[in-house]
C-alpha positions in Angstrom: 202.4 -68.6 84.8 203.6 -65.8 82.4 202.1 -62.4 82.8 203.4 -58.8 82.5 201.4 -58.0 85.7 203.7 -60.4 87.5 207.0 -59.8 85.7 206.7 -56.0 86.0 206.4 -56.3 89.7 209.1 -58.9 90.5 209.8 -59.1 94.2 206.4 -57.8 95.2 204.8 -61.3 95.3 206.0 -64.7 96.4 207.3 -67.1 93.8 205.6 -70.5 93.4 207.4 -73.5 94.9 208.0 -74.9 91.3 210.4 -72.1 90.7 212.5 -73.1 93.7 212.4 -76.7 92.6 213.9 -75.6 89.3 216.4 -73.4 91.2 217.9 -76.3 93.1 217.9 -78.5 90.0 219.3 -76.1 87.5 220.6 -72.8 89.0 224.0 -71.9 90.4 223.6 -72.4 94.2 225.4 -69.8 96.2 225.9 -70.2 100.0 226.0 -67.4 102.6 228.4 -67.5 105.6 225.6 -68.3 108.0 224.8 -71.5 106.2 228.4 -72.8 106.6 228.5 -71.8 110.3 225.3 -73.7 111.1 227.3 -76.8 110.5 229.0 -76.1 113.9 225.6 -75.9 115.6 224.0 -79.0 114.1 224.1 -82.5 115.7 226.5 -84.9 114.0 223.7 -86.6 112.1 222.1 -83.4 110.9 225.6 -82.0 109.9 226.4 -85.1 107.8 223.0 -84.8 106.0 223.6 -81.1 105.1 227.1 -81.9 103.9 225.7 -84.7 101.7 223.2 -82.2 100.3 225.9 -79.7 99.4 228.1 -82.5 97.9 225.1 -83.5 95.7 225.1 -80.1 94.0 228.4 -80.9 92.4 229.7 -78.1 90.1 226.6 -76.0 90.6 227.7 -75.2 94.2 229.7 -72.0 94.7 230.6 -69.5 97.4 232.0 -65.9 97.1 235.5 -65.3 98.4 233.9 -63.0 101.1 231.9 -65.9 102.4 235.0 -68.0 102.7 236.8 -65.2 104.5 234.0 -64.6 107.0 233.8 -68.4 107.6 237.4 -68.6 108.7 237.0 -65.5 110.8 234.0 -66.7 112.6 234.0 -70.5 112.8 235.7 -70.6 116.2 233.2 -68.1 117.6 230.4 -70.3 116.2 231.5 -73.4 118.0 232.3 -71.6 121.2 228.9 -69.9 121.2 227.3 -73.3 120.8 229.4 -75.0 123.5 228.7 -72.2 125.9 225.0 -73.0 125.8 225.6 -76.3 127.5 226.9 -74.5 130.6 225.0 -71.2 130.5 221.5 -72.8 130.1 221.8 -75.2 133.0 223.1 -72.4 135.2 220.1 -70.2 134.3 217.8 -73.2 134.9 219.3 -73.8 138.3 218.9 -70.2 139.3 215.2 -70.2 138.2 214.7 -73.5 140.1 216.3 -72.0 143.3 214.0 -68.9 143.0 210.9 -71.1 142.5 211.8 -73.3 145.5 212.5 -70.3 147.7 209.2 -68.7 146.8 207.3 -72.0 147.7 209.2 -72.4 150.9 208.3 -68.8 151.9 204.7 -69.5 151.0 204.7 -72.7 153.0 206.0 -70.9 156.1 203.6 -68.1 155.9 200.6 -70.4 155.4 201.7 -72.9 158.0 202.0 -75.7 155.6 203.5 -78.9 156.9 206.8 -80.3 155.7 205.2 -83.2 153.8 202.8 -80.9 152.1 205.5 -78.4 151.2 207.6 -81.3 149.7 204.6 -82.1 147.5 204.8 -78.6 146.1 208.5 -78.4 145.6 209.1 -82.1 144.6 207.7 -81.8 141.0 209.8 -78.7 140.4 212.9 -80.5 141.6 212.1 -83.5 139.4 211.3 -81.4 136.3 214.4 -79.3 136.5 216.6 -82.4 137.2 215.2 -84.1 134.1 215.9 -81.2 131.8 219.4 -80.8 133.2 220.1 -84.5 132.6 218.7 -84.2 129.0 221.0 -81.2 128.3 224.0 -83.1 129.7 223.2 -86.1 127.5 223.1 -83.8 124.4 226.3 -82.3 125.5 227.9 -85.7 125.7 226.5 -86.6 122.2 227.9 -83.5 120.6 231.2 -84.4 119.0 233.0 -81.1 118.7 235.1 -79.0 121.1 237.4 -76.1 120.8 240.6 -78.2 120.9 239.2 -80.6 118.2 238.2 -77.7 115.9 241.6 -76.1 116.3 243.7 -79.2 115.7 241.6 -81.3 113.3 238.3 -79.6 112.3 236.2 -82.3 110.6 233.8 -79.7 109.2 236.6 -77.8 107.6 238.0 -81.1 106.2 234.6 -81.8 104.6 234.2 -78.3 103.2 237.7 -78.4 101.8 236.7 -81.3 99.6 233.3 -80.1 98.6 234.3 -76.5 97.9 237.6 -77.2 96.1 237.5 -75.1 92.9 234.2 -73.6 93.9 235.2 -70.5 95.7 235.5 -67.1 94.1 238.5 -64.8 93.9 239.2 -61.9 96.3 239.3 -58.3 95.1 242.7 -56.7 94.8 243.4 -54.0 97.5 242.9 -51.1 95.1 239.6 -52.4 93.8 238.5 -53.2 97.3 239.0 -49.6 98.3 237.0 -48.4 95.3 234.2 -50.8 96.2 234.1 -49.7 99.8 233.6 -46.2 98.6 230.8 -47.4 96.3 229.3 -49.3 99.2 229.1 -46.0 101.2 227.4 -44.3 98.3 224.9 -47.2 98.1 224.2 -46.9 101.8 223.5 -43.2 101.3 220.9 -44.1 98.7 219.4 -46.9 100.7 220.5 -49.4 98.0 220.6 -53.0 99.3 222.3 -55.1 100.4 224.4 -53.9 103.3 222.8 -50.7 104.6 221.6 -52.6 107.6 225.2 -53.1 108.6 226.3 -49.6 108.0 228.2 -48.2 111.0 229.5 -51.5 112.2 233.1 -51.2 113.3 234.2 -54.3 111.4 233.2 -55.7 108.0 230.3 -53.3 107.4 230.8 -53.9 103.7 230.7 -57.6 104.0 227.2 -58.2 102.5 227.9 -55.9 99.6 231.1 -57.8 98.8 229.2 -61.0 98.9 226.6 -59.5 96.5 229.2 -58.0 94.1 231.2 -61.3 93.8 227.9 -63.2 93.3 226.9 -60.9 90.5 230.2 -61.2 88.7 230.3 -65.0 88.9 226.7 -65.3 87.7 227.4 -63.0 84.7 230.6 -64.8 83.8 228.9 -68.2 83.8 225.6 -66.9 82.4 223.7 -68.7 85.1 220.7 -67.8 87.2 221.3 -68.0 91.0 219.7 -69.5 94.0 221.1 -67.8 97.1 220.9 -69.8 100.4 221.0 -67.6 103.4 219.4 -67.3 106.9 219.8 -63.6 106.8 216.4 -62.0 107.3 217.4 -58.4 107.5 215.4 -55.9 105.5 218.3 -55.1 103.2 218.1 -58.7 101.8 214.4 -59.7 102.0 211.0 -58.1 101.5 208.5 -58.8 104.2 204.7 -58.3 104.2 202.9 -58.6 107.6 206.1 -60.2 109.0 206.1 -62.9 106.3 209.1 -63.1 103.9 208.0 -62.6 100.3 211.4 -63.1 98.7 214.5 -61.1 97.9 214.1 -57.3 97.8 212.8 -56.0 94.3 216.0 -53.9 94.0 218.2 -57.0 94.2 216.1 -58.8 91.6 216.3 -55.8 89.3 220.0 -55.3 89.7 220.7 -59.0 89.1 218.5 -58.9 85.9 220.2 -55.7 84.6 223.8 -57.0 85.2 223.4 -60.8 84.6 220.2 -61.0 82.4 218.9 -63.9 84.4 216.8 -65.0 87.4 217.6 -64.5 91.1 216.1 -66.5 93.9 216.7 -66.5 97.7 215.8 -69.2 100.2 216.5 -69.9 103.8 218.2 -73.2 104.9 214.8 -74.8 105.9 213.2 -74.5 102.5 216.5 -75.4 100.8 216.7 -78.7 102.7 213.1 -79.6 102.1 213.3 -79.1 98.4 216.8 -80.7 98.1 215.3 -83.9 99.6 212.9 -84.1 96.8 214.9 -82.8 93.9 218.3 -84.2 94.6 217.2 -87.5 96.1 219.3 -87.1 99.2 218.4 -88.1 102.8 217.1 -85.2 104.9 215.4 -86.3 108.2 212.7 -84.4 110.0 215.2 -83.8 112.8 217.6 -82.0 110.5 214.8 -79.8 109.1 213.7 -79.0 112.7 217.3 -78.0 113.7 217.4 -75.8 110.6 214.1 -74.2 111.6 215.5 -73.5 115.1 218.6 -71.8 113.8 216.7 -69.7 111.3 214.6 -68.3 114.2 217.8 -66.9 115.8 219.7 -66.0 112.6 220.1 -62.7 110.9 222.4 -60.6 113.1 223.3 -63.3 115.7 222.9 -61.7 119.1 224.1 -62.3 122.6 222.5 -61.6 126.0 223.9 -58.8 128.0 222.8 -57.7 131.5 222.7 -54.1 132.7 221.3 -52.7 136.0 218.2 -50.7 135.3 219.6 -47.3 136.2 222.6 -47.9 133.9 220.3 -49.0 131.1 218.3 -45.7 131.4 221.6 -43.7 131.4 222.9 -45.7 128.4 219.7 -45.2 126.3 219.6 -41.5 127.1 223.3 -41.1 126.2 222.9 -43.0 122.9 219.8 -41.1 121.9 221.7 -37.8 122.5 224.6 -39.1 120.4 222.1 -40.0 117.6 220.6 -36.5 117.8 224.0 -34.9 117.4 224.5 -36.8 114.2 221.0 -35.9 113.1 221.7 -32.2 113.6 224.9 -32.5 111.6 223.0 -34.3 108.8 220.3 -31.6 108.7 223.0 -28.9 108.7 224.6 -30.6 105.7 228.0 -31.1 107.4 227.9 -34.8 108.1 230.4 -37.1 106.3 229.3 -40.4 104.8 231.0 -42.2 107.6 229.1 -40.2 110.2 225.8 -40.9 108.4 226.5 -44.6 108.4 227.3 -44.4 112.1 223.9 -42.7 112.5 222.1 -45.6 110.8 224.0 -48.1 113.1 223.0 -46.1 116.3 219.4 -45.9 115.1 219.2 -49.7 114.8 220.8 -50.0 118.3 218.3 -47.6 119.8 215.5 -49.7 118.4 217.1 -52.8 120.0 217.3 -51.0 123.4 213.8 -49.6 123.3 212.3 -53.0 122.5 213.8 -54.7 125.6 211.1 -56.5 127.5 213.1 -58.9 129.7 213.8 -58.0 133.3 215.7 -60.1 135.9 215.3 -58.5 139.2 216.7 -55.0 138.9 218.6 -55.9 135.8 217.7 -55.6 132.1 218.6 -58.4 129.7 219.6 -57.0 126.3 219.9 -59.0 123.1 222.6 -57.2 121.0 225.2 -58.0 118.4 228.8 -57.9 119.4 229.3 -54.7 117.4 226.4 -53.1 119.2 227.7 -54.1 122.6 231.2 -52.9 121.8 229.6 -49.5 121.1 227.6 -49.7 124.3 230.8 -50.3 126.3 232.3 -47.2 124.8 229.2 -45.2 125.7 229.3 -46.5 129.2 232.9 -45.4 129.5 232.0 -41.9 128.2 229.1 -41.7 130.8 231.5 -42.7 133.6 234.1 -40.1 132.5 232.2 -37.2 131.1 233.9 -34.2 129.6 233.3 -30.8 131.2 231.0 -28.5 129.3 228.2 -26.1 130.1 225.9 -29.0 130.6 228.0 -30.5 133.4 227.2 -29.5 137.0 229.9 -27.5 138.7 231.8 -29.4 141.4 232.2 -26.4 143.7 230.1 -26.5 146.8 229.7 -22.7 146.5 227.7 -23.3 143.3 225.4 -25.9 144.7 222.4 -23.5 144.4 222.6 -24.3 140.7 221.6 -27.9 141.2 217.9 -27.4 140.6 218.7 -25.8 137.3 220.9 -28.7 136.3 218.2 -31.1 137.2 215.7 -29.2 135.0 218.2 -29.1 132.2 218.8 -32.8 132.4 215.0 -33.3 132.1 214.7 -30.9 129.2 217.6 -32.6 127.4 216.0 -36.0 127.9 212.6 -34.7 126.6 214.4 -33.0 123.6 216.2 -36.3 122.7 212.9 -38.1 122.8 211.2 -35.4 120.7 214.0 -35.6 118.1 213.7 -39.4 118.1 209.9 -39.1 117.5 210.4 -36.5 114.8 212.9 -38.7 112.9 210.5 -41.7 113.3 207.6 -39.7 111.9 209.8 -38.4 109.1 210.8 -42.0 108.1 207.2 -43.1 108.2 206.2 -40.2 106.0 208.8 -41.0 103.4 207.8 -44.7 103.5 204.2 -43.8 102.8 205.2 -41.3 100.1 207.2 -43.9 98.3 204.1 -46.2 98.2 202.0 -43.2 97.1 199.7 -43.7 100.1 198.7 -40.0 100.2 196.2 -40.2 103.0 198.8 -41.6 105.3 201.4 -39.1 104.1 199.0 -36.3 105.1 198.5 -37.8 108.6 202.2 -38.0 109.0 202.6 -34.4 108.0 200.3 -33.3 110.8 202.2 -35.5 113.3 205.5 -34.1 112.0 204.3 -30.5 112.5 203.4 -31.3 116.1 206.7 -33.1 116.7 208.6 -30.1 115.2 206.8 -27.7 117.6 207.9 -29.8 120.5 211.4 -29.9 119.4 211.5 -26.1 118.9 210.0 -25.6 122.4 212.4 -27.9 124.2 215.4 -26.5 122.3 214.4 -23.0 123.3 214.0 -24.0 127.0 217.4 -25.8 126.9 219.1 -22.8 125.4 217.5 -20.5 128.0 218.7 -22.8 130.9 222.2 -23.0 129.5 222.4 -19.2 129.3 221.1 -18.8 132.8 223.4 -21.4 134.2 226.4 -19.9 132.5 225.5 -16.4 133.8 225.1 -17.7 137.4 228.3 -19.7 137.1 230.3 -16.6 136.1 228.6 -14.6 138.9 229.6 -17.3 141.4 233.2 -17.4 140.1 233.5 -13.6 140.4 232.0 -13.7 143.9 234.4 -16.5 144.9 237.4 -14.5 143.6 236.2 -11.4 145.4 235.8 -13.2 148.7 239.3 -14.8 148.3 240.8 -11.3 147.8 239.0 -9.9 150.8 240.3 -12.8 153.0 243.8 -12.1 151.8 
């Protein structure tokens, strides 16, 4: 259907399935790194079917050089991560089984349940866990890859080498790459997708932008519309409404149209396989689609589980919020560099990850974080363990122990101040989001909340400043007293 009411709002509504049919049949099909890496997580049959689908695209298949680079850098991690599941999951199941059996044994003793009746309670649990463990072991035995095989004779690499021969883009020369990284930082400042979700990453923060830039250049040179296949569901690639993906962000569609004069579509691996089965006439089983669905649910920024004691988790979150607020104050003062502002975005995303933790294991917190986030967390934990001395650090002298209550209050005020700053920033972001949508009633409501948040920030900042001054004065007084006493003793 052709309508200016649709074309003028590209990206704000979901395209019909017929457009994706045409995309797979006629467009240049570009793969993201995560699609290539899923080959290392698929079963052998599913892997062969996906490879056959890619081979069926012939000359319409292409990958940016950045995708190839990321594939080589991450393929070993992908297979290792998958293989680790075959040992880590049975271990977790065994621990859960032991806890359940222990709880039932305790229950049986306290309720004077006989041994036979107790076995009737624990027996089904033993059987169920054993069955699952056996099934996992069978799947492990059926999986045909291991680290040694991938290193010495990777069958997936061999297949891709044939399929992607002559279908991989060129790299940027070093000088141009530097200029593009500077351009990427400018785009991050303006919130221009893609890539701003990765801003602040220690490594390859510009990766998505390089993929996009190389994709744009190839599409323009070949005068072809593009179907981009990716499992990335971050908000700098896709637009979501009520948690449902509508399609690529409108800014991406507009930039592609301006630079290439053609159409841009984005699909995940699941939809790609379903449509390819019909349009390309290749075999795609229900099992393969199901595996693709499972990997899409855990794609995006692939995360790992990390465990922290609850008290360390609280200390880490407080420390990171304080670091974020330092950057926020620098931004508001107009003295923050582009790199510092990018670091602020990265920390903001990590704070959201930490605050949304809902898994507890005894006195430990299970955190799902990306490797880059956890690397930053480890640095923060080191900083917490070896703090630098400043006016906020309690004195070590026993003679100054009377200051301890003031330091406790200062710690509390700093924690409340960090929370108030975080809330203030959240409300500010919400206000700007509503303002961009011209939802004036919601903007007014956010203005009221922002005023209240600002009052709290000013109040806590004033109290913190007062406590610092009082502590400094008392410390100086204690130092003078100590010096005087030492002189008298002499």
